[in-house]
N, C-alpha and C positions, 0 to 999 in steps of 0.2 A: 309497280316500281316503288320501292321504299326510298324516300328522300329525307336527308338529315343534315343539320348544320353542326360543324365542329369548330370550336374556337380555342386558341392557345396563344402563348406569348411569342412563339416563332412559327413560321410557316412549316418548317420541318416537323415541329411537334404536332401541329394540326394534322399534317399529312400522316404521321404515325398513328394518330387517333383514328383516322379514316381506315387505315390498314388494319388496325386491331379490331375495330368495330364491324367493318363490312368486308374485310378481306381484300385480296388482290383483284377481285372481279368488279370492285366498285369503280364508278366513273365520276370524274369531276365535272360539275355543272357550272360552278361559279366560285371565284375567290375574291376576297376584298381585305383591305387593311383599314383599321379604324382605331380611334382612341377611346379608351374606357376611363370613366372618372374625370377628374379635373373640373374646371369651371370655365365660364366664358367660352361657350362653343367647343368644349373639349380641350382648351388650352392647358398644357401641363399634364394632360391625361396620359395613361399608359398605352403604348401602341400594342394592338392586338391583331391577330389574323383570324379570318373566318373562311372556312371552306365548306361549300355546299356540295354534298356528294349523293350519289344514288346507286342502288343495287338493283339489277334487273330482276323483276318478278312478274314476267309477262304471262298471263293465263293463256291456255290453248284457245284459239279462235276458230270456230266452225268455218269450213271452207265456203259455206254459202253466205257467210256474213261479209258485208262490204267493208273495205278498209276505211278506218276513221281518219279523215284528214286533220291535220294540225297546222294551223297557219301561224302559230306563234314561233318566232325565231328567238333562239337563246343566244345570249351574247358570248363573244369569244372570251375564254378564260386564260389569263397569263399566270403561269406557275413558275416561281423562282425557287430553286431547291439548293440549299447548302452552298451558296455562292456560285452556282452554275448559271449559265445564261438562261433566259426565260424560255420555257417550252410552251408553245401555243397550241391549245386544244380547240379545234374548230367544231362547233355544233351547228348543223345546217337546219333550216326549216324542214319538218318531217311531213311527208305527204301520205305515207301509208306505213303499215306495220313492218314491211320489208326494209324500208328506209330507216325506220327506228332501230331495227336490229343492226343494220350496217353502221349507223352512227354510234351505237353503243359499243360495237366491236372495235371501231376505230379509237374511241375514247379509252376502252380497256387497254388497248395496246400502248397508247400514250401514257396511261397511268402506270402500267408495268415498267415502262422505261424510266419514269420518274422514280418509282420505288426502287428500281435497281441502282439508280444513282445514289439514293439515300443509303441503301445497303452497302454499296461500294465504299462510300465516304466513311461509314461507320467501321467497316472492316479495316481500312487503312489506318484509322486512328488507334486501332488495337495493336498494330504492328509495333515492334521495337523501333526506336528512333532511326537506326541505320537503314532499316527496311523502308520506313516512311520516306526518308530522304531520297533513296534511289528510285522508289516508286514515282515520286514527283519528278525526278530528273528525267525519267523515260517519258512521262506524260508531257513535260515541257519540251521534250525533243520530238514531239509529234508521233510517238509510237501509239498505235491504237490501244484504247483502254482494255479492250477484250484480250489483246495479245499480252499486254502488261500483266493482267490478272493470271493468264496462263503461265507466263514466265515465273511469276512469284509463287504460284501454286507449287511448281516444281522445285523452286528455290527452298521453300519452307519444308519440303519433304527431305531435302538433303542436308539442311543445316540443323545443328543442335540449338537448344535455347541459348546456350552460352555463345555460340558462333553468331547467332542473330544479333547479339548486342555489340559485336565487333565490326566496326566500320570497314576495316581492311579486308576482313574475312568475307563480308557481304559483297564487297566490290569484286573480289576475285571470283566468287561463286557466280555472281551475276554476269560477269564477263564471259565465263565458261558457258553459261546457258545461252547467251546471245550468239556465241561462236557456233553452238550446235545448230541454231537456226540459219545462220549465214552460210554454213558449210564451207568447204574448200573451194577457192576460186578456180574456174576452168577457162583458161585462155585458148586461143587457136593452137592446136598441136599437130605435129606431123610424125609419121612413123620413122623410127630411127633407120630402118633398112627398107630398101625398095621404094619405088615411086607410088605415091598415093595422093591424088589431087584433092585439095580441100576447096569447097566453095561456101562462101558465107554471105547471106543477105542481111542487110540492116534495114529494119522497119521501125516505125514510130510516128508520133504526131508531128505536126509542123513546129518548127522553131526550137527543137531540142538539140540540134547540132549534128545531125547524121552525116552530112556531107563532109564537114570538118573532121569528124571522127573516122570516117572511112579513109580520108586522105592520110590521117595519122597512122592508121593500121597499115596502109599501103607503103608508106615511107619506112615504118619500123621493120616490116618483113622484107622489103626489097633492099634497103640500104644496110640495115643492121644485121639481119639474119641471112642476107644474100639469097633470098628466094625469088623465083620467077613469078611475078604478080601481074594479073590482068584486072583492069577496072572497067566495070560496065555500069552505066547509069540508066535507070528508067524514070528518073526524076525530070520528066520533060514539061512539067507544069511550071517550073521556074527556070527561065533562061539563065538567070544569074547562077543558079546551082550548077548547071551544065558547064558554063564558062569557068566557074570556080574550080570544078573538078579537072577540067582540061588543063588549066593553069598549073594545078598541083601535079598533074601527070607529066607535064613538060619539065617541071623542076626536078621531079623524082627520076624521070627518064623512062616512063612507061606509057603505053598508049591507052587512050580512054575511048570506049565505044558507047554510042548513044542509041538506045532502042525505044520504040514507041509501042510495040505490041508484044504479047507473050511469045508469038512465033519468032519475032526478031530477036528476042532474048535467047530463045533456044538456039537459034542460028549463031548468035554471037558467042555463046558458051562453047559450041562445037568447034569454033575457029581457034580455040586455045587448049588443045589437048596436052601441050607440053608444059603448061603453067602449073606451078606448085599450088598457087592460091588464086582463086577468082573471087573478087569482092564485088558485090552487087548493091548499088545504091537505089533506093526506091523513093518515090514521092512521099512527102509528109501527108498523112491522112488524118482527117477529122474523125475522132472516135464516134462522133454522132452522125456521120454520113454513111449509111448502110451501103449505098451504091459504090462508094470509094473502097470500102472494105472488101466487097465482092471482087472488085477489079484487082486489088492487091493480091487476093488469094489466087486469082487466075494466073498472075505472074509467077507466084511461088510454086504452084502446081506444075508449071512447065519447067521451071529451073531446077526443082528438087535439090535445094542446097544441102550441104552437109550440116550446116547450122543456120538457125534463124535467130539473130540477135535483136531483141527489143530494146531500143534506145530511149531512155527516159531522162528528163531533166530533174536534178535533185531540188530545183527551186519550185517545182510544181506542188500545189497544195495537196495534202494527203487524200482528201476526199476526191479531188479531180484525178489523182493518180489511180485510185481504185476504179473509177469509171473507165479510164483509158485502158487499164489492164483487162478489165472485163470485156471491153469491146473487141479485144484480140483473142477471145476464147476459141474461135474457130481456126486460128492460125497455129501451126505446129511450132510454137516457140521452144527454143532449147536453152538459151542463156540470156542474161541481162547486162546492159551497159548503162551506167549512170554518168551523165555529163554535168558540168557546171557546179562541181562540189566546192569550187572556190567562191561561189556566189551565195552560199547559204551557211548558216551556223546550226541548222537543224537537219539531222540525218535519219530521223525515225521512219520516213517514207521508204527508205531502202529496206529496212527490216520488215516493214509491213508487206511490201511487194514480194520479197523473197519468201516470207512465211505463207502468203496466200497462193503464190504460183508454184512453190517448191522447185524453182529453177535456180541454177547457180549463177553467181555474179562473175562476169569475165573481166571487164575493164571499167576504170573510172577516168574521167577527164577533169582537168583542173585549170583550163585556160585555152586560149586560141592558137598558141604556137604549135606548128607542125614540124617535126613529130614529137617534140619534147613533152607537151602537156597531156600525155596519156600514159597510163601505167596499169599493169595487171593488178586487179583489186586485191588488197591485203586485208583479209577478213579480221585479223587481229587488230590492225590499226583502226578499222571501222568500228569494231566492238568497243575499243577504248574511247573513240569519239562519241559513241552512242551514250556512254554513261558519264561523260564529262559534264560537269555543271556549267550552265551558261555564264 
């Protein structure tokens, strides 16, 4: 392994020296900041950055040769890049050659991420000012950087150099690109002629407002659209949720059935052949609890609903939102509902989820009032909110 130290006036410059000298396969072993020159223990000296990097050069080891233990532990290196938060590169004590290779691979991956951050920041600085502005607007709105890059790649294909300098032109083109990702909203719909029963199951993590959302849908379709609606709840984990839905049912004038097993759910559905719409409420599930997710799937396999709406809160952190969506990968999701838009000023998570799932948005909710605070999602309105400066 070749090890070398690089010094520069900034950490970014030192990192670029590593990249130029050793390439992207180099790994960071240590970083430090020090003062050069000056007097009295470096007082008034110039701040410099030093990075110790290594490039793998492991010779072939005969199979009969025993692994050489290494008891020396290397310190953790903190890398700060271009104003980004520190990336921590852990280097563990190495016991044999296989562990050495694993640690090197891990550090390579971290270095590549750091380098990509540097490349991205440099690319953005080369954009015309209107593009720089809206790039940062999307980042501030919690749109994933990978998705932002994809959007701007398409944007730059479509705009001339002159148009890229025009703020209004960039805004309109960006709005159009976001609308392409959001697609047209798809609410619950019924055939214009003939009877065709629709059944919709609402699923999602705890605390996102599924029960209130299902009550809003029931009220909208029974009172406003004059449809025959049945409410079935399998959310028996929370007594309060059952009572809440029963109260809503009494107010709206429709009965609410409570089921505890998939078989009971199937029987309940069969008792409502005359209903236009059957709404099924499910218990909030932790996306980290595999057993609960299997149980949820067993209910849906029996119900075979026309649509499965994943209900998500717009206040959830983007990283957590990604984990939640991934945990429902075995569920046949058809559409998305976002709640609590009135409680956030950041809407990037909506775009991230739609881009990753390729599912259409159906409804958004903006408060607790039943049935007022729910509406069919307006993609145009959401696109405008997405590019609005904070």
